N, C-alpha and C positions, 0 to 999 in steps of 0.2 A: 723880723719880731713878730711873735706869734701872738694872734689875736684872741682875747678873751670874750667868751660870750657873757652877756648881761644875764645873770641869774634871774633877774626880775620877769625877763622877756621868756626864760624856758617856763617860769610858773605860769605867765599869762597866757603860754601856748597850751600847757597842759589844762588850765581852766577852761580855755575855749573848748577843747576837745570834748571834755566831761560834760560840758552844757550842751555841745552839739549831740553827744550821744543820749542825754536826756531829753532833749527836744525830739529828738527822732523817735524815742520810747512813747513819748507822750503822745505823739502824733498816731504812732500805730494803735495805741491804745484807744485813742479817739475814733480812728477808722473803723476798729473793730466792734466798738459800742454803736456807732451811727448805722452799721451794717447788721446790728443785731448778731454779732458772733460771740459777744462774750457773756457767760452763764448769768443767770439771775442772780444778782448781787445779795439780794434780801432771803434768797432761798433757804441758806443756811441760817436764819434768824427766825424763820417761821415754823411753828410747831402745828402738826396736827391734831386737832381735838375732834373726838367723834361723839362726845356728849358734854352737857353742861347741866347743872342742877343749881338753882337759886333759892333763897328763901327770902319773902318779903318782909317788910317792917312788921305786918299784922300777922307773921308767922305761915302764910301761905307759901307752898312749896310749888315751884316750876321745873318741869325736866324736859329736856330738849335730846334730840338724838338727830344725827346725820341721816338724811333721805336722799341718796344720790348726791346729785350737785347742791341741794337744798336743805333743809332743816324741817323736822317736824317735833310738835309739842307734844310730848307722851302723858304729862300730869299738868294740871287736874283733869284736861280733856285730850283726847285725841283727835288733832287736826294738823294740817299744814301750816307751818310758821312763816314770819316773814324773815327771810334768812338775812336781809342787810341787817336787821336790828339785832339778829343772832350774833351775826359777825362782829358787829360792835363791842360786845361784851367778850367774844372769845379773843378779839385783839388784844385784851389786857395781859394775856401770857405773854406778849412779847414787848410789854412796856420797859423802857430802859430804867435800870434800878442802881446804877452805879452813883446816882447822887441823892440815892435814898438813905433813910436811917436803919441800922439794925433794929428791931424790937427791943433789945437789951439796952439800947442807947436812948429811949425816948420814953418819955411819961404816956403810957397808953390811956389812962384816965383822962388826961387832957385833951388827946386827940379823939375820944369817943371810941377808942378801938378796944379798951378793956373787955366791954360786952356788946358787941356790935349786933344790931339786930337784922342788918342786910348782910347775907352771906351768900357767896358762891363758890363752887368747885368746877374747875374746867377739867375735864376727862377725870382720870383717877388720881392724879397727884397735885395739882394746883389749886391752893386754897386761897379764896381773895375775900377779904373783909372789907366793909366801908363805914368809916368812922364819922366824925364831923367835920365842919368847915372851918377852915382856918381864917381868921377874920381880916387879916392883913391883904392876903392874897385873894380870899373869896375861892379859894379851892378846896378840894375835899381830900382827908386822910384815907388813903387806902393801903391796906396792908396786903402784900403779894407774897405767899408764903412767909420767910420770915425777913420781910423789907417793908418799910412804909415810905410811900412816896405821896406826893401831893399831885392831883390831878384835876383838871377842869372837871364840873360838875355836872357830866350829862349820863351818867350811868344810873345811878339812884333813881331820877325822875323817871327814867326808861323803865325801870323795873317796877317801880311803884304803878305804872301804867297797868300792870297786869295784861288780862287776854287781850285787851283791845290794842295793847301796845305791840303784842307778837304775832298775833293771828293774822293768818293770810285772810284779807278782807274779800277777796273775790271768789266767792262760792262755786262760780259756774265758769271759772277760766278755762279749764281744760275739758269741760263736759258739755259742751253745747254743739253737739252735731245735730241734735233735733230736740224739740221740747213740744210737749202736747199738754194742752189741758182739757181734759176729759177727750171729746173727739176730735178737738179743733188744734191744728199745727199754728204754732206763732213763730214770729221772727225770732230766731235764735241769735242773731248777731247782737242785739241789745243785752242779752244775757250774759254774755262773756265779758262785759266791760262794767257790769254790776258791781260797786264796791259798798259793802254794808256799813251802816252807820256805826254799828256795835257787834259784839259778839257777847253771848252768855253761856254759861253751863246750862244744861237741859236734863232734867229728871222726871220729868211728867210726860205723859203720852199728849198727843194733838187733841186739842178739845172738838166737841162734835160739829162746831162751827167751821172748822177748817176745810178748806178746799184741796184737793189733790191732784198733782200735775207729775207728769213723767218727763225724765230727762234720759235720752239715749247717747251713749259714747263710748267708743270702741266695744261695741256689741255689747255694752253693758246697761241694763236698765236701772234707773236710780228713781225711787218714788219720794216725793218731797210732799210737803204740806204747808200751806200759808193761813195764816189767820191775823185777825185785827189784834194789836196789843196795846191799847191805849190808842194814842196818837199814831203810833208807829205800825208797822207790819212785821210778823216774825215769819222766817222761812226756816225749815226744818226738814233735813232727811232723814227719813224712817230708820231708826237704828242708832242713831248718831247721839252722842253725848252734849253737843253743843247746838245753838241756833244762834241765827243771823237776825240782826233788825235792820230794816228798810223803811224808809219813808212810805207814806201813803202817795206820793206822787210818784216815786219810782215804781211802786206795785202796780200803779194804773199804765206806766210804760211799758212794762213787761207783759201786760194783758192780762193780771189777776185782777180780778171784780170780787171786791169782799163786801 
């Protein structure tokens, strides 16, 4: 008598083989991932943006450009920017848009996007417009090119912060090899840690009451001035279009006697 094989047994055997191969493939992928052998999986999703221009609600324009590994503010003043905050805006270019709405399928008037006052351009191509707040989710309508998405409201408050939100506030971070006030050398270490309370545009010359001090770094001599500005103290590098505000206590710590 010829024995007949159970067809279900053959199916189970085939299924087991497929499962075994699948588990082996998953284990191999996991091994490569743990040992950093896989390429960066998000690399293909990232875009390189070298410039960013934004217009605030009051109409003021801010322009940024990459500066090596960091960012630099080009307008309204020329100064090093806080790269982490600029990158938060740049990251909008990689926003997932598949669950968004085409602008032709949504009422732009009701979203505040018909005439947005806060606008941004990433690089030369991507336009971003910020609308109103959706009342149920408390998220903001944001138009990225031709798609409208709802995002947590973290970008407009940052943009409205202006200079103080985007400028690198440590004016002596990389320029403190030596500091002299008159003929007196002062401790330069405390200068590198100084963080200003605020930054303002500067269009006038230093007042007659200002004291002058020199900073030397990388064979470059920088001339700075300091003067009392109400309850605060202003620091200004000769020739620059911005100035830093520090407290009187910080000025005394730096050795500035006003």
